[in-house]
C-alpha positions in Angstrom: 53.9 162.1 25.4 55.9 158.9 25.4 54.7 155.8 27.3 56.5 155.2 30.6 59.8 153.3 30.0 61.7 151.9 33.0 64.2 149.6 31.4 65.4 150.8 28.1 68.2 149.2 26.1 70.7 151.3 24.2 72.6 149.7 21.3 75.7 151.0 19.6 77.9 149.5 16.9 80.7 150.5 14.6 82.1 148.3 11.8 85.8 149.3 11.9 87.7 150.8 14.8 91.1 151.4 13.2 92.5 153.3 16.2 91.1 150.8 18.8 89.8 153.7 21.0 86.0 153.0 20.5 85.5 156.7 19.7 82.7 155.9 17.2 80.6 153.9 19.7 81.2 156.5 22.4 79.7 159.2 20.3 76.7 157.0 19.5 76.2 156.3 23.1 76.3 159.9 24.1 73.6 160.8 21.5 71.4 157.9 22.6 71.7 158.9 26.2 70.6 162.4 25.4 67.6 161.1 23.5 66.7 158.8 26.4 66.9 161.8 28.8 64.7 164.0 26.5 62.1 161.2 26.4 62.3 160.6 30.2 63.3 157.0 29.7 65.5 155.1 32.2 68.3 153.2 30.5 68.9 149.8 32.1 71.8 148.6 30.0 74.0 149.7 27.1 74.9 147.0 24.5 78.0 147.7 22.5 79.6 145.8 19.5 82.8 147.6 18.6 84.7 146.9 15.4 82.0 144.4 14.2 80.2 144.5 10.9 76.4 144.2 10.7 76.6 143.1 7.0 79.1 140.2 7.1 76.8 137.9 9.0 79.3 137.3 11.7 78.2 137.0 15.3 77.6 140.2 17.3 77.5 139.1 21.0 76.0 142.4 22.4 73.3 142.4 19.7 72.4 138.8 20.4 72.3 139.6 24.2 70.0 142.5 23.4 67.5 140.3 21.5 67.6 137.7 24.3 66.9 140.3 27.0 64.0 141.8 24.9 62.6 138.3 24.4 62.8 137.6 28.1 60.9 140.8 28.9 63.9 142.5 30.6 63.8 145.5 28.3 60.7 147.6 27.4 62.3 150.0 24.8 65.3 150.2 22.5 67.3 153.2 21.4 69.8 153.1 18.6 71.6 155.9 16.7 70.4 154.8 13.2 68.8 151.8 11.7 72.0 150.9 9.9 73.7 150.6 13.3 71.1 148.1 14.3 71.5 146.0 11.1 72.5 146.2 7.5 70.7 143.1 6.5 67.0 143.1 5.6 66.4 139.6 6.9 68.0 140.6 10.3 65.6 143.6 10.5 62.7 141.3 10.1 64.0 139.1 12.9 64.4 142.1 15.1 60.9 143.4 14.4 59.5 139.9 15.1 61.4 139.7 18.4 60.2 143.1 19.8 56.7 142.5 18.5 56.5 139.1 20.3 57.8 140.7 23.5 55.2 143.5 23.3 57.9 146.2 23.0 56.4 149.1 21.2 59.1 151.8 21.8 62.0 151.6 19.3 63.6 155.0 18.6 66.5 156.2 16.5 68.6 159.3 17.1 69.0 159.8 13.3 66.0 159.0 11.1 62.8 159.6 12.9 60.7 156.4 12.5 58.5 154.1 14.5 59.0 150.4 13.7 55.7 149.7 15.4 53.7 151.3 12.6 53.2 150.1 9.0 54.7 153.3 7.5 57.6 153.2 10.0 58.4 149.6 9.3 58.3 150.3 5.5 60.8 153.1 5.9 63.0 150.9 8.1 62.9 148.1 5.5 63.8 150.6 2.7 66.7 152.0 4.8 68.0 148.5 5.7 67.9 147.5 2.0 69.8 150.7 1.1 72.3 150.1 3.8 72.8 146.5 2.6 73.4 147.7 -1.0 75.9 150.3 0.2 77.8 147.6 2.2 77.8 145.3 -0.8 79.1 148.1 -3.0 81.8 149.0 -0.5 82.8 145.4 -0.2 83.2 145.1 -3.9 85.3 148.3 -4.0 87.5 147.0 -1.2 88.0 143.6 -2.9 88.8 145.2 -6.2 91.3 147.5 -4.5 92.9 144.5 -2.7 93.1 142.6 -6.1 94.8 145.6 -7.7 97.3 145.9 -4.9 98.1 142.2 -5.1 98.4 142.3 -8.9 101.0 145.1 -8.6 102.9 143.1 -6.0 102.5 145.7 -3.3 102.0 144.7 0.3 98.7 144.8 2.0 98.4 146.7 5.3 98.0 145.2 8.7 98.6 145.7 12.4 101.5 143.2 12.6 104.7 143.3 10.5 105.7 140.1 8.9 108.7 138.3 10.4 111.8 139.0 8.4 110.7 142.5 7.2 110.5 146.0 8.7 107.3 147.9 9.5 107.0 149.1 5.9 106.5 145.3 5.0 109.1 145.8 2.2 112.5 146.3 3.7 114.3 143.1 4.7 115.3 142.9 8.4 118.8 141.2 8.1 118.9 139.4 11.4 115.5 137.9 11.0 116.1 137.1 7.4 119.2 135.0 8.4 117.0 133.2 11.0 114.5 132.3 8.2 117.3 131.0 5.9 118.5 128.8 8.7 115.0 127.6 9.5 114.4 126.7 5.8 117.8 124.9 5.5 117.2 122.9 8.7 113.6 122.0 7.8 114.7 120.8 4.4 117.5 118.8 6.1 114.8 116.9 8.0 114.2 118.7 11.3 110.7 118.9 12.5 108.8 122.1 13.1 108.6 121.3 16.7 112.3 120.9 17.2 112.8 124.2 15.2 110.5 126.0 17.6 112.5 124.7 20.5 115.7 125.9 18.8 114.1 129.4 18.3 113.1 129.5 22.0 116.5 128.4 23.2 118.1 131.2 21.1 115.6 133.9 22.4 114.0 134.4 19.0 110.3 135.5 19.3 107.6 136.3 16.9 106.9 139.9 15.9 104.3 140.1 18.6 106.8 139.0 21.2 105.4 135.5 21.9 107.1 132.1 21.6 106.9 130.2 18.3 104.5 127.3 17.8 104.4 124.8 15.0 101.4 126.4 13.1 102.9 129.9 13.2 106.3 128.6 12.1 104.9 126.5 9.2 103.0 129.6 8.2 106.2 131.5 7.7 108.1 128.7 6.0 105.4 128.1 3.4 104.6 131.7 2.7 105.2 133.1 -0.7 106.3 136.4 0.9 109.7 135.1 2.0 110.3 133.9 -1.6 109.5 137.3 -3.0 106.0 136.3 -4.2 102.8 138.1 -3.7 99.9 136.0 -2.5 96.2 136.9 -2.5 93.5 134.7 -1.0 96.1 131.9 -0.5 97.3 131.8 -4.1 100.5 133.3 -5.6 99.5 136.0 -8.1 103.0 137.2 -9.2 106.3 138.7 -8.1 106.3 141.1 -5.1 108.0 144.5 -4.9 110.0 143.4 -1.9 113.2 141.3 -1.9 113.1 137.6 -1.5 114.8 136.0 1.5 114.8 132.5 0.0 114.5 131.3 -3.6 111.1 130.2 -5.0 112.7 126.8 -5.7 113.4 126.4 -2.0 109.8 127.4 -1.1 108.6 124.7 -3.5 110.9 122.2 -1.7 109.3 123.3 1.7 105.8 122.8 0.3 106.8 119.4 -1.1 108.1 118.3 2.3 105.0 119.6 4.1 102.8 117.7 1.6 104.8 114.5 2.2 104.5 115.0 6.0 100.7 115.4 5.6 100.6 112.0 3.8 102.7 110.1 6.3 100.7 111.7 9.2 103.6 111.7 11.6 102.7 114.1 14.5 104.0 112.6 17.7 107.7 113.1 18.7 110.0 110.5 17.2 111.5 108.1 19.7 113.0 105.4 17.4 115.7 106.3 14.8 114.8 103.5 12.4 111.0 103.7 12.4 109.7 102.4 9.0 113.2 101.3 7.9 113.4 97.7 9.2 111.9 94.6 7.6 111.4 91.1 9.0 113.7 88.5 7.6 111.1 85.8 8.0 108.0 87.3 6.4 109.2 90.6 4.9 106.8 92.6 7.0 107.6 96.0 8.5 109.0 96.0 12.1 107.3 98.2 14.6 108.6 99.9 17.7 107.5 98.1 20.8 109.2 98.9 24.2 109.2 96.4 27.0 110.0 98.0 30.3 113.1 100.1 29.8 114.1 98.3 26.7 113.4 99.7 23.3 112.7 97.1 20.6 111.7 96.6 17.0 109.3 93.7 16.5 107.3 92.0 13.8 103.7 92.2 14.8 101.0 89.8 13.7 97.5 90.8 12.8 95.7 92.8 10.1 96.3 96.2 11.7 100.1 95.6 11.2 100.2 94.4 7.7 99.8 90.7 8.6 103.3 90.2 10.0 104.4 86.8 11.3 105.0 88.0 14.9 108.1 85.8 15.3 111.0 88.3 15.2 112.3 90.8 17.7 115.5 92.9 17.8 116.7 95.3 20.5 116.8 98.8 19.2 120.0 100.3 20.4 122.5 97.8 18.9 120.9 97.7 15.5 120.7 101.5 15.5 124.4 101.9 16.4 125.3 99.3 13.7 123.3 101.0 10.9 124.4 104.6 11.9 128.0 103.5 11.6 127.3 101.9 8.2 125.6 105.1 7.0 128.6 107.2 8.2 131.0 104.9 6.3 128.7 105.0 3.3 128.9 108.8 3.2 132.7 108.6 2.6 132.5 105.8 0.0 133.5 106.6 -3.6 130.3 105.0 -4.8 128.1 107.7 -3.0 130.3 110.5 -4.3 130.0 109.2 -7.8 126.3 108.9 -7.4 125.9 112.5 -6.3 128.4 113.9 -8.8 126.7 116.2 -11.3 123.4 115.8 -9.5 122.6 119.3 -8.1 119.5 119.4 -6.0 119.2 123.1 -6.6 119.1 122.6 -10.4 116.7 119.7 -10.2 114.4 121.6 -7.8 114.5 124.8 -10.0 113.6 122.8 -13.1 110.7 121.1 -11.4 109.6 124.4 -9.9 109.6 126.1 -13.2 107.7 123.2 -14.7 105.0 123.4 -12.0 104.7 127.2 -12.6 104.2 126.6 -16.3 101.6 123.9 -15.6 99.7 126.1 -13.2 99.7 128.9 -15.9 98.2 126.5 -18.4 95.5 125.6 -15.9 94.7 129.3 -15.3 94.5 129.9 -19.1 92.1 126.9 -19.4 89.9 128.3 -16.7 89.8 131.7 -18.4 88.9 130.1 -21.7 86.1 128.1 -20.0 84.8 131.2 -18.3 84.6 133.0 -21.6 82.8 129.9 -23.1 85.6 129.5 -25.7 85.8 125.8 -24.8 83.2 123.4 -23.5 83.2 121.6 -20.2 84.2 118.4 -21.9 87.2 120.0 -23.7 88.2 121.7 -20.4 88.2 118.4 -18.5 90.1 116.7 -21.3 92.8 119.4 -21.4 93.0 119.7 -17.6 93.5 116.0 -16.7 97.0 115.5 -18.3 98.2 118.7 -16.9 97.2 117.7 -13.4 98.8 114.3 -13.8 102.0 116.0 -14.9 101.9 118.3 -11.9 101.4 115.4 -9.5 104.4 113.6 -11.1 106.5 116.7 -10.7 105.5 117.2 -7.1 106.5 113.6 -6.5 109.9 114.2 -8.1 110.3 117.4 -6.2 109.6 115.6 -3.0 112.3 113.0 -3.8 114.8 115.7 -4.7 114.1 117.4 -1.4 115.1 114.3 0.5 118.7 114.7 -0.7 118.9 118.0 1.1 119.6 116.1 4.3 123.0 115.1 2.8 124.1 118.7 1.9 127.8 118.9 2.6 128.1 115.5 4.2 129.6 113.1 1.6 133.4 113.0 2.4 133.0 114.5 5.8 131.8 111.7 8.0 134.5 112.4 10.6 133.1 115.7 11.8 129.6 114.3 11.4 130.5 111.4 13.7 131.5 113.9 16.4 128.4 116.0 16.0 126.0 113.0 15.7 125.1 112.8 19.5 124.2 116.5 19.4 121.8 116.2 16.4 118.1 115.8 17.3 116.4 112.6 16.3 114.6 114.0 13.3 117.8 115.2 11.8 119.5 111.9 12.4 116.6 110.0 10.9 116.6 112.3 7.8 120.3 111.6 7.2 119.9 107.8 7.6 116.7 107.6 5.4 118.4 109.7 2.7 121.0 106.9 2.3 119.3 103.8 3.5 116.1 102.5 1.9 115.6 99.8 4.5 117.4 97.0 6.3 116.3 93.4 6.6 116.7 91.8 10.0 117.3 88.0 9.9 116.1 85.7 12.7 118.6 85.5 15.6 119.7 82.9 18.2 117.0 82.6 20.9 118.1 84.0 24.2 121.1 85.8 22.8 122.0 89.1 24.6 124.1 90.6 21.8 123.4 91.5 18.2 125.0 89.3 15.5 126.0 91.8 12.7 125.3 89.2 10.1 121.6 89.4 11.0 121.4 93.0 9.5 121.4 93.4 5.7 121.1 97.1 4.6 119.5 97.9 1.3 120.9 101.3 0.2 119.0 104.1 -1.5 122.2 105.8 -2.6 
């Protein structure tokens, strides 16, 4: 007859609950309750980990609580449906045995697989079964990974509970209204708008994610940089080939998006922009960069002394609003100048971006071929490094060129049309305005002014044009 048990623990777990109804753990609990009743044990608590693997090594909150309660002497027996429900990792089985042994718990029973972990033979059987379960999980994991790799190589979509934005539930058919939103987002992002302002635009127009929540910068950037919207199949974060679904944007436009994101990561700009000409003004005394520095309600650009600010002289200040108005007007006039039109003639951003994108793809293919050759031991590590370095340098140079080509997207359709742009200017957000200005203006030098003057002398401002 079994020893008296007054506070037994029941543990149930299932790795995958595709329907989300916890039917698997419910059946396990029912069988464990029947075993407890037949043994005359009183169940104090049921511990359930639903939709959690015991092989992956991820945390199982209910299992951890079970061990803690056993260690604290709150439970005097454990019932589980099968040892592979308890764990599929031999090392974890040893930890469980050590915990119950230290707590003096001698009653550990399983509905399926009659064994007693408190005996040498029972522990041996448990170890063998845990090892078998671990091997089965590893084999299943390999089969799943191989299947996912095959699906990716064929360009087919992987399943999931949430449809991707821009596509129907079949993950292949393009949803026209959302596709148009994506095209507008990409165009506006390449034209200089920040992800934060684009999220505000989406919210103002009532556009939500596929789960019905508002957009945030991380989720928006995830869509913009995804290979999916360019008709590319990704696997483990890398493009593996063309997809079976139609593209919403071109691969070249996606490369432009990635180039702009990489540039933003280097500059580190995260806070909302408050000054139109940040980074574009230089001190006429020392050549140092002017920094934004408000005083009360007045926005100013100042030359700041000290090593943290590039060693400026600290002897020049200009009020922000007049110099911003002056340079915006100069940029608008520049956009209608014959010089700018001639500069941009025959210079198609799409063609440049496409050529650079194709070059990057060819470079990446070469790197992949080198990796395969090295893996097959057809070349040595020294040969692999020697061949890789010039390719990586070329890719870095092409990325830099692509980033430069992307900056001209801010001027799409603007040369020769400064009249309508002047009317729309107050309605543009600050990031869009700054993108247009910086696409034309490299920087402006601010000369020293008359002390105490309340107005800006235009002769103090000398623009250095990029285009």
